[in-house]
Every structure is written in structure tokens, then in C-alpha cells.
C-alpha positions as CSV (number, residue, x, y, z in Angstrom):
1,M,0.0,0.0,0.0
2,S,1.4,3.4,-1.0
3,V,1.7,6.4,1.2
4,Q,-1.2,8.1,-0.6
5,Q,-3.3,5.0,-0.3
6,R,-2.7,5.0,3.4
7,K,-3.7,8.6,3.6
8,L,-6.9,7.9,1.6
9,A,-7.7,4.9,3.9
10,I,-7.1,6.9,7.1
11,T,-9.3,9.8,5.9
12,A,-12.0,7.3,4.8
13,L,-11.8,5.5,8.2
14,V,-12.1,8.8,10.2
15,V,-15.1,9.8,8.1
16,V,-16.9,6.5,8.5
17,V,-16.3,6.2,12.2
18,L,-17.4,9.8,12.9
19,D,-20.4,9.4,10.6
20,Q,-21.5,6.1,12.2
21,I,-21.0,7.3,15.8
22,S,-23.0,10.5,15.0
23,K,-25.8,8.5,13.4
24,A,-26.0,6.1,16.4
25,L,-26.2,9.1,18.7
26,A,-28.9,10.6,16.5
27,V,-31.0,7.4,16.6
28,M,-30.5,7.1,20.3
29,H,-31.3,10.7,21.3
30,L,-33.3,12.2,18.4
31,E,-35.6,9.5,17.0
32,N,-39.2,10.1,18.1
33,S,-38.1,13.4,19.7
34,S,-38.5,17.0,18.8
35,S,-35.6,19.0,17.2
36,V,-32.8,20.3,19.4
37,K,-31.5,23.8,18.8
38,V,-27.7,23.8,18.5
39,L,-27.1,27.4,17.4
40,G,-30.4,29.1,17.9
41,S,-32.5,28.7,14.8
42,L,-29.5,28.5,12.6
43,V,-28.5,24.9,13.3
44,K,-30.8,22.2,14.7
45,F,-30.5,18.5,15.2
46,S,-33.6,16.8,13.8
47,F,-34.2,13.1,13.0
48,A,-35.1,11.8,9.6
49,R,-34.7,8.6,7.6
50,N,-34.0,9.2,3.9
51,S,-34.7,6.4,1.4
52,G,-33.5,8.5,-1.6
53,A,-30.5,10.4,-2.5
54,A,-29.5,14.0,-1.6
55,F,-32.4,16.3,-1.0
56,S,-34.7,13.2,-0.8
57,F,-34.4,12.8,-4.6
58,A,-35.8,9.5,-6.0
59,T,-37.1,8.1,-2.7
60,G,-38.3,4.9,-4.4
61,A,-34.9,3.9,-5.7
62,T,-33.0,2.9,-2.6
63,F,-31.6,-0.2,-4.2
64,V,-30.2,1.8,-7.1
65,F,-28.3,4.2,-4.6
66,T,-27.0,1.2,-2.8
67,A,-25.5,-0.1,-6.0
68,L,-24.2,3.3,-7.0
69,A,-22.5,3.8,-3.6
70,F,-20.9,0.3,-3.8
71,G,-19.7,1.1,-7.4
72,A,-18.2,4.4,-6.3
73,C,-16.3,2.7,-3.4
74,I,-15.0,0.0,-5.7
75,G,-13.9,2.6,-8.3
76,I,-12.0,4.6,-5.7
77,I,-10.2,1.5,-4.4
78,W,-9.2,0.6,-8.0
79,F,-8.1,4.2,-8.8
80,S,-6.3,4.8,-5.4
81,A,-3.0,3.2,-6.7
82,K,-2.7,6.0,-9.2
83,I,-3.1,8.9,-6.8
84,S,0.2,10.7,-6.2
85,S,-1.1,13.9,-4.5
86,T,-1.7,14.0,-0.8
87,A,-4.5,16.6,-1.3
88,W,-6.3,14.3,-3.8
89,A,-5.8,11.3,-1.6
90,I,-7.7,13.2,1.2
91,V,-10.4,14.3,-1.2
92,F,-11.0,10.7,-2.5
93,G,-10.7,9.4,1.1
94,A,-13.5,11.8,2.2
95,I,-15.7,10.8,-0.8
96,F,-15.1,7.1,-0.1
97,G,-15.8,7.6,3.6
98,G,-19.0,9.5,2.9
99,A,-20.2,7.0,0.3
100,F,-19.3,4.0,2.5
101,G,-21.0,5.6,5.6
102,N,-24.2,6.0,3.8
103,L,-23.8,2.6,2.1
104,L,-23.6,1.0,5.6
105,D,-27.0,2.6,6.4
106,R,-28.5,1.2,3.1
107,I,-27.2,-2.3,3.8
108,F,-27.9,-2.6,7.5
109,R,-30.7,-0.2,8.6
110,S,-34.4,-0.6,8.4
111,P,-36.7,-1.2,6.7
112,Q,-34.6,-4.1,5.2
113,G,-31.1,-5.1,4.1
114,F,-29.8,-3.4,1.0
115,Q,-32.8,-1.1,1.1
116,G,-32.2,0.7,4.3
117,H,-32.9,4.4,4.9
118,V,-30.0,6.7,5.6
119,V,-30.1,8.6,8.9
120,D,-30.0,12.4,8.6
121,F,-30.0,14.8,11.5
122,I,-28.3,18.1,10.7
123,E,-30.7,20.9,9.8
124,F,-30.2,24.4,8.5
125,P,-33.1,26.8,7.7
126,N,-34.4,26.4,4.1
127,Y,-32.0,23.5,3.4
128,P,-32.6,19.7,3.3
129,I,-31.6,17.7,6.4
130,F,-28.2,15.8,6.0
131,N,-25.5,13.9,7.9
132,L,-21.7,13.9,8.3
133,A,-21.3,11.5,5.4
134,D,-23.1,13.9,3.1
135,S,-21.0,16.8,4.5
136,A,-17.8,14.8,3.8
137,I,-18.8,14.2,0.1
138,F,-19.9,17.8,-0.4
139,C,-16.7,19.3,1.2
140,A,-14.5,16.9,-0.8
141,A,-16.3,17.9,-4.0
142,I,-15.6,21.6,-3.3
143,A,-12.0,20.7,-2.4
144,G,-11.7,18.8,-5.7
145,I,-12.9,21.8,-7.6
146,V,-10.4,24.1,-5.9
147,L,-7.5,21.6,-6.5
148,T,-8.5,21.4,-10.2
149,M,-8.7,25.2,-10.5
150,R,-5.2,25.5,-8.9
151,G,-3.8,22.9,-11.3
152,V,-3.0,20.2,-8.7
153,T,-2.8,16.9,-10.6
154,I,-4.2,13.7,-9.2
155,T,-1.5,11.5,-10.7
156,E,2.1,12.1,-11.7
157,V,2.4,13.0,-15.4
158,Q,4.9,10.7,-17.1
159,A,7.6,12.6,-19.0
160,Q,7.6,12.1,-22.7
161,K,10.6,10.4,-24.2
């Protein structure tokens, strides 16, 4: 395993662990309860189960999102050997961790295996409820855009002979 693969794996592991712990706490303390204000009316913790994708899109296609998340994780594992940039390793680690965190929900949570609903609990005004896995994916996407705009390459470019 290369240095960059280890960085990717550590980032993914941190995201998955924090995501799953936060979701377990949300289930324990928020399910069947009213919202908890964290920063006045700006940030609240509220409980929701989401069978769809981001913003509750395509709520009847849970199995499709399970397959897509699984495919994304496999693709990142396959591609990880080619990553030579620490920044990109962290970006792909965060994407993998977020996808895998939500994939665990889809595989193991109710209503049934491989069609489970993702636990969401972070709420801002006028914005769909989300979780730490979603945040990791979103922040990694923004970081990826910034890296691309700054010209940071994902892999080393081989010199022409």
C-alpha cells in the first residue's frame, strides 16, 4: 500500500467512524423526539430517515443508490493506486468515507437489508436535512474543484521520451 493509499484509507476511516457514531447518537437521542436547537434557529439536530439520494431525490430507488455507492467505493479503491497527490488522496478518502458511511445505512438499517434508509440529522433553515457522510462528500467535491482550479494533478504525469 502506497503512502497516498494509506492517507486515503485513514481519511475514509475517520469519516466512516465519525459518521456512524453520530448516526448512532442521532438514533439514540433524536428518533421520536423534537428538534434540538444547537445554534439558535441557525442549526438544529432533527431526526429523519432518507430512502432517496441527496435532497430526498428518487425516494423509491433505494436499491439503485446502494449499487451506485458500492460502485463508487470499488472505483475509488481501484483508482487509489494511481493517486500521487496528498490533497487528492484526502479528497478521495472523504468521498469514499461518505459513500461508505451511507452505504452501511443502506445495507444494515431498516426497513430491510440493502434497502435501508440513511439517517439524517443536521438541519439548517431552508436546506434539506443531512448527515456527516453527506458533508464529507460535499466538502470533498468543493476541495476537488479548488484543486482542479489550482492545477493540482491527481497522478504524476509521465515525462515524454
